[in-house]
NUTITI-497079 format. One line per 5 residues: number of its first residue (from 0); their letters; for each residue x, z, y of C-alpha. Coordinates in steps of 0.2 Angstrom, whole numbers, always signed. Example, Ala and Ser with C-alpha at 12.3 -4.5 7.8 and 13.67 -1.06 7.14 Angstrom:
# NUTITI-497079
0	as	+62,+39,-22 ~ +68,+36,-5 $
# end
This chain:
# NUTITI-497079
0	mpapl	-124,-3,+44 ~ -110,+8,+38 ~ -92,+3,+43 ~ -85,-7,+29 ~ -67,-1,+26 $
5	siiip	-61,+14,+15 ~ -43,+18,+18 ~ -34,+26,+3 ~ -17,+34,+5 ~ -8,+42,-10 $
10	alnta	+4,+56,-4 ~ +17,+68,-10 ~ +27,+78,+3 ~ +25,+65,+16 ~ +23,+76,+31 $
15	tdlpl	+37,+67,+40 ~ +30,+50,+39 ~ +11,+53,+38 ~ +8,+56,+57 ~ +14,+39,+61 $
20	clssl	+4,+31,+47 ~ -12,+40,+52 ~ -10,+36,+71 ~ -7,+18,+67 ~ -25,+17,+60 $
25	lpgle	-33,+21,+77 ~ -37,+3,+81 ~ -48,+3,+66 ~ -58,+18,+72 ~ -59,+11,+90 $
30	tglir	-67,-5,+83 ~ -79,+4,+71 ~ -70,-4,+56 ~ -65,+12,+46 ~ -79,+21,+36 $
35	evilv	-67,+34,+29 ~ -49,+38,+27 ~ -45,+46,+10 ~ -28,+55,+6 ~ -25,+58,-12 $
40	dagst	-12,+72,-14 ~ -2,+74,-29 ~ +3,+92,-26 ~ +12,+93,-9 ~ +21,+108,-4 $
45	detkq	+24,+103,+14 ~ +11,+101,+28 ~ +4,+84,+21 ~ -13,+90,+17 ~ -15,+100,+33 $
50	iaedc	-10,+85,+44 ~ -22,+74,+35 ~ -36,+86,+37 ~ -32,+89,+55 ~ -34,+70,+58 $
55	gatvl	-51,+70,+50 ~ -46,+62,+33 ~ -54,+67,+17 ~ -41,+76,+6 ~ -43,+74,-13 $
60	tspep	-31,+81,-26 ~ -26,+69,-40 ~ -31,+76,-57 ~ -14,+71,-63 ~ +3,+66,-55 $
65	grakq	+8,+48,-53 ~ +4,+35,-39 ~ -7,+24,-50 ~ -18,+39,-54 ~ -19,+44,-36 $
70	lihga	-24,+26,-31 ~ -37,+25,-45 ~ -44,+42,-40 ~ -45,+37,-22 ~ -54,+21,-26 $
75	anarg	-67,+30,-38 ~ -72,+41,-23 ~ -72,+28,-9 ~ -88,+22,-2 ~ -83,+7,+8 $
80	dwllf	-87,-11,+3 ~ -69,-15,+6 ~ -53,-4,+1 ~ -36,-4,+10 ~ -23,+5,-1 $
85	lhadt	-9,+11,+11 ~ +7,+20,+8 ~ +10,+36,+18 ~ +26,+30,+25 ~ +19,+14,+31 $
90	alsrd	+12,+11,+49 ~ +2,-4,+53 ~ +5,-14,+69 ~ -8,-13,+83 ~ -16,-30,+78 $
95	waerv	-20,-25,+60 ~ -39,-21,+63 ~ -42,-38,+71 ~ -33,-47,+57 ~ -43,-37,+44 $
100	sahit	-59,-39,+52 ~ -56,-58,+53 ~ -51,-58,+34 ~ -67,-49,+29 ~ -78,-61,+38 $
105	erpdk	-69,-77,+34 ~ -61,-74,+17 ~ -73,-62,+8 ~ -68,-68,-9 ~ -49,-65,-7 $
110	aaaft	-38,-50,-6 ~ -23,-48,+7 ~ -7,-39,+10 ~ +2,-37,+27 ~ +18,-45,+33 $
115	layrs	+32,-33,+28 ~ +44,-25,+41 ~ +56,-10,+40 ~ +57,+3,+53 ~ +76,+0,+55 $
120	datia	+88,-7,+68 ~ +99,-14,+54 ~ +101,-33,+54 ~ +100,-33,+35 ~ +83,-25,+36 $
125	ktvar	+75,-41,+43 ~ +83,-51,+29 ~ +76,-40,+15 ~ +59,-40,+23 ~ +60,-59,+25 $
130	ranwr	+64,-61,+6 ~ +49,-50,+2 ~ +37,-60,+13 ~ +44,-76,+5 ~ +40,-69,-12 $
135	trtlg	+22,-64,-6 ~ +19,-82,+0 ~ +27,-91,-14 ~ +24,-80,-29 ~ +9,-70,-24 $
140	lpygd	+19,-54,-27 ~ +19,-42,-12 ~ +27,-25,-12 ~ +15,-10,-13 ~ +23,-6,+4 $
145	qglli	+13,-20,+11 ~ -3,-12,+8 ~ -17,-20,-2 ~ -34,-25,+6 ~ -47,-29,-7 $
150	srqly	-66,-30,-8 ~ -74,-17,-19 ~ -82,-32,-29 ~ -66,-40,-33 ~ -57,-23,-36 $
155	deigg	-70,-19,-49 ~ -70,-37,-56 ~ -51,-36,-61 ~ -53,-18,-67 ~ -44,-9,-53 $
160	ypdiq	-26,-2,-53 ~ -19,+0,-71 ~ -14,+17,-76 ~ +4,+15,-78 ~ +19,+25,-72 $
165	lmedv	+27,+10,-62 ~ +23,-7,-56 ~ +5,-4,-54 ~ +6,-13,-37 ~ +13,-28,-46 $
170	kivqa	+1,-28,-60 ~ -14,-28,-49 ~ -9,-42,-39 ~ -5,-52,-55 ~ -23,-49,-60 $
175	igkrr	-29,-54,-42 ~ -19,-70,-43 ~ -10,-80,-30 ~ -25,-91,-26 ~ -35,-75,-21 $
180	lclls	-21,-67,-11 ~ -17,-69,+8 ~ -3,-63,+19 ~ -9,-56,+35 ~ +1,-59,+51 $
185	aeart	-1,-40,+56 ~ +14,-30,+50 ~ +16,-16,+38 ~ +31,-6,+46 ~ +37,+4,+32 $
190	saaky	+51,+18,+31 ~ +68,+12,+27 ~ +74,+29,+21 ~ +78,+24,+3 ~ +87,+9,+8 $
195	erdgw	+98,+19,+21 ~ +101,+32,+8 ~ +106,+20,-6 ~ +113,+6,+4 ~ +103,-10,+8 $
200	rrrsw	+111,-22,-4 ~ +111,-9,-18 ~ +93,-4,-16 ~ +87,-22,-14 ~ +96,-28,-30 $
205	hntwl	+90,-12,-39 ~ +72,-16,-35 ~ +74,-34,-39 ~ +81,-30,-56 ~ +67,-18,-60 $
210	ltryl	+54,-31,-55 ~ +63,-44,-66 ~ +64,-33,-81 ~ +45,-29,-79 ~ +41,-48,-78 $
215	lgadp	+51,-51,-93 ~ +40,-38,-103 ~ +49,-21,-101 ~ +39,-6,-103 ~ +34,+2,-86 $
220	eklak	+36,+19,-93 ~ +55,+15,-97 ~ +57,+7,-80 ~ +50,+22,-71 ~ +65,+32,-77 $
225	syt	+76,+21,-68 ~ +66,+22,-52 ~ +70,+35,-38 $
# end
C-alpha cells in the first residue's frame, strides 16, 4: 500500500528557510508516512527550486502567482490519500509524524493543524503563539503557519482552497468547521522574521485587524493590498 501523505509547500524565494523545513520532514520519511513532497514555486530567483530538487522533492511551477493558486495547483497534482499543506518557513517538531499517523488512524473524518511556536527567543513570541493556539482551540481558526492536515476526501468535499488573494487559509478552515478540526500537540515552528522586522505588537495587531475586517465581510483582494 502506498504511503498516505502528500506534503505540499508553496514557495517564493525561500532558500533561507527551506532547508530547515525540509529537514524537519525526515521523521515522516523514516516511518514510511510520506508518499511525496511537492514544492509549488511561484517564480523564485534564488536557490529555492534547486534546494527542493536536491532533497528529492517534486518541483512544480504555479501557472499564476499567488499562494492560493500554488496550494490549489499542488493539491491537484498530489497522489496521497492525505494532504499536508506547509509553509516553506515552517519547521515541524520531531514528533510530528507520530502525531499525524495517530490522527489519520483515529480521526480520519477530521482535519488538523499543529500547535504554533515561533523560532524566536523573545518573550512576547510565546504570548503571540499562545493567543493563536487559543484561537485555534476556541474558534477553529488556525494560522496558515500552523499547517493543515486534511484527507483528500474531505478536501474535495469542501471544494479545496478558494482562489482568493488573501485569507485562503481562513476560508478553508471555515469550510471545514470547528467540529471537524483538531489541534495536534506537535509544533509548527515558524519564522519570526516579519514580527522582528515590524515589531511584535505592531505585527500582531495588524494581522488581527486584517482578520477582523475579513470576518466582517471585507474583500480579500482589498485586504491583500494591506498585507506585506
